[in-house]
C-alpha positions as CSV (number, residue, x, y, z in Angstrom):
1,M,-16.0,25.3,5.7
2,P,-12.8,26.5,4.1
3,L,-10.8,29.1,6.0
4,T,-10.9,32.7,4.7
5,D,-8.3,35.4,4.7
6,T,-10.5,37.5,6.9
7,A,-10.9,34.7,9.5
8,A,-7.1,34.1,9.6
9,R,-6.4,37.9,9.9
10,N,-8.9,38.4,12.7
11,A,-8.0,35.4,14.7
12,R,-7.1,36.6,18.2
13,P,-4.9,34.9,20.8
14,R,-6.5,33.0,23.6
15,E,-5.3,31.6,26.9
16,K,-4.4,28.3,25.1
17,A,-3.4,27.6,21.5
18,Y,-6.3,26.7,19.2
19,R,-6.8,25.8,15.5
20,L,-8.8,27.2,12.6
21,T,-9.3,24.4,10.1
22,D,-9.2,24.8,6.4
23,E,-9.5,21.8,4.0
24,K,-7.6,18.5,3.3
25,G,-5.9,18.3,6.7
26,M,-4.6,21.9,6.8
27,Y,-5.2,24.3,9.7
28,L,-4.0,27.5,11.2
29,E,-2.6,27.2,14.7
30,V,-3.0,30.4,16.8
31,H,-0.7,30.6,19.9
32,P,-1.3,32.7,23.0
33,S,1.6,34.9,21.9
34,G,-0.4,35.9,18.8
35,S,1.8,33.9,16.4
36,K,0.0,32.0,13.7
37,Y,1.4,28.8,12.1
38,W,0.2,26.9,9.1
39,R,0.2,23.1,9.7
40,L,-0.8,20.1,7.6
41,K,-2.0,16.9,9.3
42,Y,-1.5,13.7,7.3
43,R,-0.9,10.0,7.6
44,F,2.1,8.2,6.3
45,A,2.9,4.5,6.8
46,G,0.0,4.2,9.2
47,R,1.2,7.1,11.4
48,E,-0.3,10.5,11.9
49,K,2.1,13.3,11.3
50,R,2.4,17.1,11.1
51,L,4.1,19.3,8.5
52,A,4.9,23.0,9.1
53,L,3.9,25.1,6.1
54,G,4.9,28.5,7.3
55,V,3.9,31.5,9.4
56,Y,0.9,33.7,8.7
57,P,0.8,36.4,7.3
58,D,4.3,35.8,5.8
59,V,2.8,32.9,3.9
60,S,-0.6,33.8,2.6
61,L,-3.7,31.5,2.5
62,K,-3.3,31.0,-1.3
63,A,0.4,30.3,-1.0
64,V,0.0,27.8,1.8
65,R,-2.7,25.9,-0.1
66,D,-0.2,25.5,-3.0
67,K,2.2,24.0,-0.4
68,R,-0.5,21.7,0.9
69,D,-1.4,20.5,-2.5
70,A,2.3,19.8,-3.4
71,A,2.6,17.8,-0.2
72,R,-0.5,15.8,-0.9
73,K,0.7,15.0,-4.4
74,L,3.8,13.3,-2.8
75,L,1.5,11.3,-0.6
76,S,-0.8,10.2,-3.4
77,A,2.0,9.2,-5.8
78,E,2.2,5.6,-7.1
79,T,5.1,5.3,-4.6
80,P,4.1,7.6,-1.7
81,V,6.7,9.9,-0.4
82,D,6.7,11.5,3.1
83,P,6.7,15.3,2.5
84,A,8.5,15.8,5.8
85,V,11.4,13.7,4.5
86,V,11.5,15.8,1.3
87,R,11.5,19.0,3.3
88,K,14.5,17.7,5.4
89,A,16.4,16.8,2.3
90,Q,15.7,20.2,0.7
91,K,17.0,22.0,3.8
92,A,20.1,19.8,3.9
93,G,20.7,20.5,0.2
94,L,20.5,24.3,0.8
95,H,23.0,23.9,3.7
96,D,25.4,22.0,1.5
97,R,25.1,24.6,-1.3
98,A,25.9,27.4,1.2
99,A,28.8,25.4,2.8
100,N,30.3,24.8,-0.7
101,S,29.9,28.3,-2.1
102,F,32.8,29.9,-4.0
103,E,33.4,32.4,-1.2
104,V,33.5,29.7,1.5
105,V,35.9,27.6,-0.5
106,A,38.0,30.7,-1.4
107,R,38.4,31.9,2.2
108,E,39.4,28.4,3.2
109,W,42.0,28.3,0.4
110,F,43.2,31.7,1.5
111,E,43.5,30.7,5.2
112,K,45.4,27.6,4.2
113,H,48.0,29.4,2.0
114,S,48.2,33.0,3.2
115,Q,50.4,32.1,6.2
116,K,53.2,31.5,3.7
117,W,52.8,34.8,2.0
118,V,54.1,38.3,2.7
119,A,51.3,40.3,4.5
120,G,51.1,42.9,1.8
121,H,50.7,40.2,-0.9
122,A,48.0,38.3,1.1
123,G,46.1,41.6,1.7
124,K,46.0,42.4,-2.0
125,I,44.6,38.9,-2.9
126,I,41.8,38.9,-0.3
127,S,40.9,42.5,-1.1
128,R,40.8,41.6,-4.8
129,L,38.5,38.7,-4.2
130,E,36.2,40.7,-1.8
131,R,36.0,43.7,-4.2
132,D,35.9,42.1,-7.6
133,V,34.8,38.4,-7.3
134,F,32.7,37.6,-4.2
135,P,29.9,40.2,-5.0
136,W,29.2,38.3,-8.3
137,I,29.8,34.6,-7.7
138,G,30.7,34.4,-4.0
139,S,27.3,32.8,-3.1
140,R,27.2,30.4,-6.0
141,P,28.1,26.7,-5.4
142,V,31.7,26.3,-6.5
143,A,30.9,23.2,-8.5
144,E,28.2,25.0,-10.5
145,I,30.1,28.1,-11.7
146,T,30.5,28.1,-15.5
147,P,33.3,29.6,-17.6
148,S,30.9,32.2,-19.0
149,E,30.0,33.3,-15.4
150,L,33.6,33.6,-14.5
151,L,34.4,35.5,-17.7
152,G,31.7,38.0,-16.9
153,V,33.4,38.7,-13.6
154,L,36.8,39.2,-15.3
155,L,35.3,41.4,-18.0
156,R,33.8,43.7,-15.4
157,I,37.3,44.2,-14.0
158,E,38.8,44.7,-17.5
159,N,36.1,47.2,-18.4
160,R,37.3,49.6,-15.7
161,S,40.7,49.6,-17.3
162,A,42.2,47.2,-14.8
163,L,43.5,44.5,-17.2
164,D,46.4,43.5,-14.9
165,T,43.9,43.1,-12.0
166,A,41.6,40.9,-14.2
167,H,44.6,38.6,-15.0
168,R,45.5,38.3,-11.3
169,A,41.8,37.6,-10.4
170,H,41.8,34.9,-13.2
171,Q,44.9,33.4,-11.7
172,N,43.5,33.4,-8.1
173,C,40.2,31.9,-9.2
174,G,42.0,29.1,-11.0
175,Q,43.9,28.4,-7.8
176,I,40.7,28.3,-5.8
177,F,39.0,26.0,-8.3
178,R,41.9,23.6,-8.2
179,Y,41.7,23.6,-4.4
180,A,37.9,22.9,-4.7
181,I,38.7,19.9,-7.0
182,A,41.4,18.7,-4.6
183,T,38.9,18.8,-1.7
184,Q,36.2,17.1,-3.7
185,R,33.9,20.0,-3.9
186,A,34.2,20.5,-7.7
187,D,34.9,18.4,-10.7
188,R,36.4,20.9,-13.1
189,N,38.2,24.3,-13.3
190,P,36.3,26.8,-15.4
191,A,39.3,29.2,-15.2
192,A,41.3,26.8,-17.3
193,D,38.8,27.2,-20.2
194,L,39.4,30.9,-20.2
195,R,43.1,30.9,-21.2
196,G,43.4,33.6,-23.9
197,A,40.0,35.0,-23.2
198,L,41.5,38.3,-21.9
199,P,43.9,40.5,-23.9
200,P,47.5,40.0,-22.8
201,A,48.5,42.1,-19.9
202,R,50.7,45.1,-20.8
203,E,54.3,44.4,-20.0
204,T,56.2,46.9,-17.9
205,H,59.8,47.5,-19.0
206,Y,62.3,48.6,-16.5
207,A,65.7,50.2,-17.2
208,S,68.5,47.6,-17.0
209,I,70.9,47.8,-14.2
210,K,74.4,48.4,-15.3
């Protein structure tokens, strides 16, 4: 019989781990600690394998059945695919996205160049990025940021009457994107497409020294 939410919820730990079976190879594994893990038993290339589908109750019975069905579709495709391999590739992809986020690349660029800058200048740059840029696009993969996304960041700065800061942020972002291209983590520089997108910064005139 299929497993029910009530049975999963009421399953109590025993001295040894045990299973409550559902359908199509899926079961709930209850550990002596009380932890409950969803598993899928399947065969691929003649070998019996297990796939972790989540922890109960964080992953509900309905949600885990959707995961099970997605895995079984991979196995029943014209060219079968091991769902465990797909899971591993997805995790690796997420790691790569995080490792190549705009903030990660920006901080790497900053560490590489800031040693040559005056401390006050370096402090202003990293503060500008942390305050005005990272909250909006810091977690985005640097290669996926579009000109319109970057323009939105710059317009937020301009809209608080900080046009000069917006121009400086634009300049810094362009430097970061060029660094990303040089280190083979991006193919283009969206900051270059925004030349002229901001009003000219107001020039400050100083009295001439005589």
